[in-house]
C-alpha positions as CSV (number, residue, x, y, z in Angstrom):
1,M,20.1,51.4,148.4
2,D,16.8,52.3,146.8
3,G,18.7,53.4,143.7
4,L,20.5,50.1,143.5
5,T,17.3,48.2,143.9
6,A,15.6,50.2,141.2
7,W,18.6,49.6,138.9
8,M,18.5,45.8,139.6
9,E,14.8,45.7,139.0
10,K,15.3,47.5,135.6
11,H,18.3,45.6,134.3
12,I,18.5,42.3,136.1
13,L,14.9,41.3,136.9
14,P,13.9,41.0,133.2
15,V,16.9,38.8,132.4
16,A,16.2,36.7,135.5
17,A,12.6,36.3,134.6
18,K,13.5,35.2,131.0
19,I,16.0,32.6,132.3
20,G,13.4,31.3,134.8
21,A,10.9,30.8,132.0
22,Q,13.2,29.5,129.2
23,K,11.5,26.3,128.2
24,H,14.7,24.3,127.6
25,L,16.1,25.2,131.0
26,V,12.8,24.5,132.7
27,A,12.7,21.1,131.0
28,L,16.3,20.4,132.1
29,R,15.4,21.3,135.6
30,D,12.3,19.1,135.5
31,A,14.4,16.3,134.0
32,F,16.7,16.3,137.0
33,I,13.7,16.4,139.4
34,G,12.1,13.6,137.5
35,T,15.0,11.2,138.3
36,M,14.7,11.8,142.0
37,P,12.5,8.7,142.8
38,A,15.2,6.5,141.5
39,T,18.3,8.4,142.6
40,M,17.0,9.0,146.1
41,A,16.2,5.3,146.5
42,G,19.7,4.5,145.4
43,A,21.1,7.2,147.7
44,V,19.2,5.6,150.6
45,A,20.7,2.2,149.8
46,V,24.2,3.7,149.6
47,M,23.7,5.6,152.9
48,I,22.5,2.5,154.7
49,N,25.5,0.6,153.5
50,A,27.8,3.4,154.6
51,I,26.3,3.4,158.1
52,I,26.4,-0.4,158.6
53,R,29.4,-1.3,156.4
54,D,31.8,1.7,156.2
55,L,31.2,4.0,159.2
56,P,31.9,1.4,161.9
57,T,35.4,0.7,160.5
58,Q,36.4,4.2,161.7
59,F,35.7,3.2,165.3
60,I,36.0,-0.6,165.5
61,D,39.3,-2.3,164.5
62,G,38.8,-5.3,162.3
63,Y,35.1,-4.6,161.6
64,N,33.7,-6.2,158.4
65,G,30.0,-5.9,157.8
66,N,30.2,-8.4,155.0
67,E,31.0,-11.2,157.5
68,I,28.2,-10.4,159.9
69,P,24.8,-12.3,159.3
70,V,21.8,-10.0,158.6
71,I,24.1,-7.0,158.0
72,R,25.7,-9.0,155.2
73,E,22.3,-9.6,153.6
74,I,21.1,-6.0,154.0
75,I,24.3,-4.9,152.2
76,G,23.5,-7.3,149.4
77,V,19.9,-6.1,149.1
78,N,21.1,-2.5,149.0
79,G,23.5,-3.5,146.2
80,Y,20.6,-4.6,144.1
81,V,18.9,-1.3,144.7
82,W,22.1,0.6,143.6
83,N,22.3,-1.6,140.5
84,G,18.9,-0.4,139.3
85,T,19.3,3.3,140.3
86,L,22.6,5.1,140.6
87,A,24.5,2.6,138.6
88,V,22.3,3.4,135.6
89,A,21.4,7.0,136.5
90,G,22.3,8.0,132.9
91,L,19.6,5.7,131.4
92,I,17.0,7.2,133.8
93,F,18.0,10.7,133.1
94,A,18.0,10.2,129.3
95,F,14.3,9.2,129.4
96,S,13.4,12.0,131.8
97,W,15.2,14.6,129.7
98,G,13.5,13.6,126.5
99,Y,10.1,13.3,128.2
100,N,10.3,16.8,129.7
101,L,11.8,18.4,126.6
102,A,9.0,16.9,124.4
103,R,6.5,18.1,126.9
104,A,8.0,21.6,126.7
105,Y,7.4,21.5,122.9
106,K,3.9,20.1,123.5
107,V,4.3,16.9,121.5
108,N,4.0,13.3,122.5
109,D,6.2,13.2,125.6
110,L,6.4,9.5,126.0
111,A,7.8,9.2,122.5
112,G,10.2,12.0,123.3
113,G,11.6,10.1,126.3
114,I,12.0,7.0,124.2
115,V,13.8,9.0,121.4
116,A,16.3,10.5,123.9
117,L,17.0,7.2,125.5
118,A,17.5,5.4,122.1
119,A,19.7,8.2,120.9
120,F,21.9,8.0,124.0
121,L,22.2,4.2,123.8
122,Q,23.4,4.3,120.2
123,G,26.7,5.7,121.3
124,V,27.6,3.6,124.4
125,A,30.2,0.9,124.3
126,F,28.8,-2.6,123.5
127,S,32.1,-4.4,123.6
128,Y,35.2,-4.6,125.7
129,T,38.9,-5.3,125.2
130,N,41.6,-5.9,127.8
131,T,45.2,-6.7,127.3
132,L,47.7,-8.1,129.7
133,A,51.4,-7.6,128.8
134,T,53.3,-10.7,129.7
135,E,55.5,-13.3,128.2
136,V,53.6,-16.2,126.6
137,P,55.2,-19.4,125.3
138,Q,54.6,-19.9,121.5
139,S,52.8,-23.2,122.1
140,V,50.3,-21.5,124.4
141,V,49.8,-18.7,121.9
142,D,49.0,-21.2,119.2
143,T,46.5,-23.0,121.5
144,I,44.7,-19.8,122.5
145,N,44.5,-18.4,119.0
146,A,43.1,-21.7,117.7
147,G,40.0,-21.2,119.9
148,S,39.8,-17.5,119.8
149,A,36.6,-17.4,117.7
150,D,34.8,-19.2,120.5
151,T,36.5,-17.8,123.6
152,G,37.2,-14.2,122.7
153,W,40.9,-14.7,123.8
154,S,43.8,-14.0,121.5
155,A,47.5,-14.0,122.3
156,T,51.0,-13.1,121.1
157,V,54.3,-13.9,122.7
158,D,54.1,-10.5,124.3
159,G,50.7,-10.6,125.9
160,L,47.1,-11.9,126.2
161,T,44.0,-10.0,124.9
162,V,40.4,-10.7,125.7
163,G,37.4,-9.1,124.1
164,G,33.7,-9.6,123.8
165,W,30.5,-8.0,122.4
166,G,27.2,-7.4,124.1
167,W,28.7,-6.0,127.3
168,L,27.4,-2.5,128.1
169,K,30.0,-0.4,129.9
170,L,28.6,0.7,133.2
171,G,30.8,3.8,133.2
172,H,28.7,5.0,130.2
173,L,25.4,4.4,131.9
174,D,25.8,6.2,135.2
175,A,26.1,10.0,135.9
176,N,29.2,10.2,133.8
177,A,26.8,10.2,130.8
178,Y,24.8,13.3,131.8
179,F,26.7,15.7,129.6
180,T,26.4,13.5,126.6
181,I,22.7,13.0,127.3
182,M,22.1,16.7,127.6
183,I,23.6,17.3,124.2
184,I,22.6,14.2,122.2
185,G,19.3,13.8,124.0
186,A,18.4,17.5,123.3
187,L,19.4,17.2,119.6
188,A,17.4,14.1,119.0
189,T,14.3,15.2,120.9
190,I,14.3,18.7,119.4
191,I,14.5,17.2,115.9
192,Y,11.7,14.9,116.7
193,A,9.6,17.7,118.2
194,K,10.2,20.1,115.3
195,L,9.1,17.4,112.8
196,M,6.0,16.6,114.8
197,L,5.1,20.3,115.0
198,A,5.7,20.5,111.2
199,N,3.2,17.7,110.8
200,I,5.8,15.5,109.0
201,T,4.1,12.3,110.3
202,I,2.4,9.2,109.2
203,K,-1.3,9.9,109.0
204,M,-3.8,7.2,110.1
205,P,-7.5,7.0,109.4
206,D,-9.9,8.5,112.0
207,S,-11.2,5.0,112.7
208,V,-7.8,4.0,114.2
209,P,-7.7,4.2,118.1
210,P,-6.0,7.5,119.3
211,A,-3.2,5.6,121.1
212,V,-2.3,3.7,117.9
213,S,-2.5,6.9,115.9
214,K,-0.2,8.8,118.2
215,A,2.3,6.0,118.1
216,F,2.4,5.9,114.3
217,A,2.6,9.7,114.1
218,A,5.8,9.6,116.1
219,I,7.5,6.9,113.9
220,L,8.8,9.1,111.1
221,P,10.0,12.0,113.3
222,A,11.7,9.6,115.7
223,A,13.3,7.6,112.9
224,I,14.7,10.8,111.3
225,A,16.0,12.1,114.7
226,L,17.7,8.7,115.5
227,Y,19.3,8.5,112.1
228,V,20.7,12.0,112.4
229,V,22.3,11.0,115.7
230,A,23.5,7.7,114.2
231,I,25.2,9.5,111.4
232,I,26.9,11.8,113.9
233,N,28.2,8.8,115.9
234,F,29.4,7.2,112.6
235,I,31.3,10.2,111.5
236,V,32.9,10.8,114.9
237,G,34.0,7.2,115.0
238,K,35.6,7.5,111.5
239,V,37.4,10.8,112.1
240,S,38.6,9.9,115.6
241,D,40.0,6.4,114.8
242,G,37.1,4.6,116.5
243,Q,36.6,6.7,119.6
244,L,33.1,7.0,120.9
245,L,31.3,10.4,121.1
246,I,30.5,9.9,124.7
247,D,34.2,9.5,125.6
248,L,35.1,12.6,123.7
249,I,32.4,14.6,125.3
250,Q,33.4,13.3,128.7
251,K,37.1,14.2,128.0
252,F,36.7,17.6,126.4
253,I,33.5,19.0,127.9
254,A,32.4,17.2,131.0
255,E,35.8,16.9,132.8
256,P,36.8,20.6,132.1
257,F,33.4,21.8,133.5
258,L,33.7,19.6,136.5
259,N,37.3,20.7,137.2
260,L,36.2,24.3,136.8
261,S,33.4,23.8,139.3
262,Q,36.0,23.0,142.0
263,G,37.4,26.5,142.0
264,F,36.2,28.8,144.7
265,G,35.4,31.5,142.1
266,A,32.8,29.3,140.4
267,L,31.1,28.7,143.8
268,V,30.9,32.4,144.4
269,I,29.4,33.1,141.0
270,V,26.7,30.5,141.3
271,Q,25.9,31.3,144.9
272,L,25.6,35.0,144.0
273,F,23.2,34.3,141.2
274,I,21.0,32.1,143.4
275,Q,20.7,34.9,146.0
276,I,20.1,37.7,143.4
277,F,17.3,35.7,141.7
278,W,15.7,35.0,145.1
279,F,15.9,38.7,146.0
280,F,13.6,39.4,143.1
281,G,11.2,36.7,144.1
282,I,12.4,34.2,141.5
283,H,13.3,30.7,142.9
284,G,17.0,31.0,142.6
285,T,17.8,27.3,143.3
286,N,15.3,26.2,140.6
287,V,16.6,28.7,138.1
288,M,20.1,27.6,138.7
289,A,19.2,23.9,138.8
290,P,20.5,23.1,135.3
291,V,23.9,24.4,136.5
292,L,23.7,23.0,140.1
293,E,22.5,19.5,139.0
294,G,24.3,19.4,135.6
295,I,27.7,20.1,137.1
296,W,27.8,19.7,140.8
297,G,25.0,17.1,140.8
298,V,27.1,15.0,138.4
299,A,30.1,15.4,140.7
300,Q,28.0,14.3,143.7
301,L,26.8,11.1,141.9
302,S,30.5,10.4,141.1
303,N,31.3,10.7,144.8
304,V,28.4,8.5,145.8
305,N,29.4,5.7,143.3
306,I,33.0,5.8,144.3
307,Y,32.2,5.6,148.0
308,Q,29.9,2.6,147.2
309,N,32.3,0.7,145.0
310,G,35.8,1.9,146.0
311,Y,38.6,3.2,143.8
312,D,41.9,1.7,142.9
313,G,41.6,-0.9,145.6
314,L,40.6,1.5,148.3
315,K,37.3,1.9,150.1
316,G,35.3,4.7,151.7
317,L,36.9,8.0,152.3
318,D,40.3,6.8,151.2
319,A,38.8,5.9,147.9
320,I,37.3,9.4,147.6
321,Y,40.6,11.2,148.3
322,A,42.5,8.9,145.8
323,A,39.9,9.6,143.2
324,I,40.0,13.3,143.8
325,E,43.7,13.2,143.0
326,D,42.9,11.6,139.7
327,G,40.1,14.0,138.9
328,K,37.4,11.3,139.3
329,A,35.9,12.5,142.6
330,Y,35.3,16.0,143.9
331,Y,35.7,18.1,147.1
332,W,32.6,20.3,146.4
333,V,29.4,18.8,145.1
334,R,25.7,19.6,144.9
335,G,25.0,18.5,148.5
336,S,27.8,20.8,149.8
337,F,25.7,23.8,149.1
338,D,22.9,22.3,151.2
339,V,25.2,21.3,154.0
340,Y,27.2,24.6,154.4
341,T,25.1,27.4,152.9
342,M,21.4,26.5,152.7
343,F,20.6,25.6,156.3
344,G,16.9,26.6,156.6
345,G,16.8,27.3,152.9
346,S,18.7,29.6,150.5
347,G,20.5,32.4,152.3
348,G,20.8,30.3,155.5
349,T,17.6,31.8,156.8
350,M,17.4,29.5,159.8
351,V,19.9,31.8,161.5
352,L,17.9,34.8,160.5
353,L,14.9,33.4,162.4
354,L,17.1,32.9,165.4
355,A,18.4,36.5,165.1
356,I,14.8,37.7,165.0
357,F,13.9,35.8,168.2
358,F,16.9,37.2,170.0
359,F,17.1,40.8,168.8
360,S,14.0,41.9,166.9
361,K,11.4,44.1,168.6
362,R,9.1,44.2,165.6
363,A,5.8,42.4,166.2
364,D,5.5,41.6,162.4
365,Y,9.0,40.0,162.3
366,L,8.4,38.0,165.4
367,T,5.1,36.7,164.0
368,V,6.6,35.7,160.7
369,A,9.5,34.0,162.5
370,K,7.2,31.9,164.7
371,L,5.3,30.8,161.6
372,S,8.5,30.1,159.6
373,I,10.6,28.2,162.2
374,G,8.7,24.9,161.7
375,P,9.2,24.8,157.9
376,G,12.7,26.3,158.3
377,I,13.9,23.3,160.3
378,F,13.2,21.3,157.1
379,N,14.9,23.9,154.9
380,I,11.7,25.3,153.5
381,N,12.0,29.1,153.7
382,E,9.2,30.5,151.4
383,P,7.3,31.7,154.5
384,V,10.1,34.0,155.6
385,M,11.2,34.9,152.1
386,F,7.8,36.2,151.2
387,G,6.3,36.8,154.7
388,L,9.0,39.0,156.2
389,P,9.7,39.7,153.4
390,I,13.3,39.2,152.2
391,V,12.2,39.6,148.6
392,L,12.8,43.2,147.5
393,N,13.8,44.1,151.1
394,A,16.6,46.7,150.8
395,I,17.7,46.1,154.4
396,M,17.9,42.3,154.2
397,V,19.5,42.0,150.7
398,I,23.1,42.6,152.0
399,P,23.2,39.7,154.6
400,F,21.1,37.6,152.3
401,I,23.9,37.8,149.7
402,V,26.9,38.0,152.0
403,A,26.2,35.3,154.5
404,P,26.0,32.4,152.0
405,L,29.2,33.6,150.3
406,V,31.0,33.6,153.7
407,T,29.7,30.2,154.7
408,T,30.5,28.8,151.3
409,A,34.1,29.9,151.9
410,I,34.1,28.2,155.3
411,G,32.7,24.9,154.0
412,Y,34.9,24.9,150.9
413,F,38.2,25.6,152.6
414,A,37.5,23.2,155.5
415,T,36.8,20.5,152.9
416,T,39.8,21.1,150.7
417,A,42.0,21.3,153.8
418,H,40.7,17.8,154.8
419,L,39.4,19.2,158.0
420,V,36.1,17.6,157.1
421,A,35.2,14.8,154.6
422,P,33.7,15.7,151.2
423,V,30.0,15.0,150.7
424,T,29.8,11.4,149.7
425,Q,26.1,10.7,150.2
426,Q,23.0,12.0,148.6
427,V,20.6,13.3,151.2
428,V,17.1,14.6,150.6
429,W,17.1,18.4,151.0
430,V,14.4,18.4,153.7
431,V,16.6,16.7,156.3
432,P,17.4,19.2,159.2
433,P,20.7,21.0,158.7
434,I,23.0,19.5,161.4
435,L,21.8,15.9,160.9
436,M,22.2,16.5,157.1
437,S,25.8,17.4,157.6
438,F,26.6,14.1,159.2
439,L,24.5,11.9,156.9
440,A,25.9,13.6,153.8
441,T,29.6,13.1,154.8
442,M,29.6,10.3,157.3
443,D,32.0,12.5,159.3
444,W,31.3,13.7,162.8
445,R,33.3,16.8,162.1
446,A,30.9,18.0,159.4
447,P,28.1,19.1,161.9
448,I,30.8,21.1,163.7
449,V,31.7,23.0,160.5
450,T,28.0,23.5,159.8
451,I,27.5,25.0,163.3
452,V,30.5,27.3,162.7
453,C,28.9,28.4,159.4
454,M,25.6,29.0,161.2
455,V,27.2,31.1,164.0
456,V,29.1,33.2,161.5
457,A,25.9,33.7,159.4
458,F,24.0,34.6,162.6
459,F,26.4,37.4,163.4
460,I,26.1,38.7,159.8
461,W,22.4,38.8,160.1
462,V,22.1,40.4,163.5
463,P,23.1,44.0,162.7
464,F,20.5,44.1,160.0
465,V,17.8,42.7,162.2
466,I,18.6,45.4,164.8
467,S,18.6,48.0,162.0
468,A,15.1,46.9,161.0
469,N,14.0,47.8,164.6
470,K,15.3,51.3,164.1
471,I,13.5,51.7,160.8
472,Q,10.2,50.7,162.4
473,E,10.8,53.2,165.2
474,G,11.5,55.9,162.6
475,E,8.3,55.2,160.9
């Protein structure tokens, strides 16, 4: 075991440290974190609506919250909150991404956020067209086409078509846009930042106020960056017969990544990396945040939005399952990790604390466990990670890696087998584990699955806690 630890310290730790300090990945992680005030507000609104509008329908026949005074009004207010948060999460993320990336390059961060947001908005749909195939009398066709310039309607004997300009497509402004924003926002912001660092700017006299001088300095780099993105959008439209870059990225990059994320092997790999990074004292969840949030976080926001709005005429869980069949919703999302593997923090350390209370004879372990149980209830496990410690602890590394992999398997297969509902709500990570399970899924069976995961993880940890007793006695 000492040899394995030494090998990992030599070959894996340097790589992990470089990844954890890589400025683009750190900026991406901070960009996701920066959206939390808005996304969590939207998540609270969706959760309240789920509790008062959707959940009772599982137990009360004929229940309709939209017909009940006060409840109907609360649902409406929450709808407005959703409109300004999760419905336009892409807009919020675009600014946060540009802001944090510019900050990583140590240039004007406010301008960086604006550049990324403007670059993203260039490529979204500003118009719509819908066609209804139906037989239309020639006289009606003539009447409609005569006023088409004013109404946006046109017709043939085979159907009606309506179109308009100035309508932003909501599906381009929500979490579906994250992949496009990560690519286009990064390109525009990096060009802007490089030009700023190269001092290719408009110089103002020293007498000009600093705020004005900073704004003028950003004009030329920002304009060049936005024109580069505009040319890319123009070329893509020409060679793809008018298709938008955001739709192509969604089809050929985002959807394959999201579909790949639903395989059990992908979960094993990302969970393994989280635990290995933590073993070396590097915050594994933070290091893997670009992957967790960029893939499974996007999947989670898709589930939240579908649960809120319905899908194909269906509502609630029925809408989620129908959308999963069409590849628009997902069994396993970012919150699934929190619900089924991170009770007490990464590694499921809440059950380690319980194992220590029941089986440890070591005074140091018991002292650390007493100090760690309070934070652990709220999924904060730094006290036990560094106090026990688990970091670089050859005895604890095996259960620390194995337990989350096993509980991931339990949660994953229970979800895909429809034994428990997928995560459809975004719940802040400090909510205690079993309560989190229910709130995240709106399914009473989810806490049972979490308890099963905790019990299994407990018995994985126990032999190693007992072994630690023997090591102390041998010393």
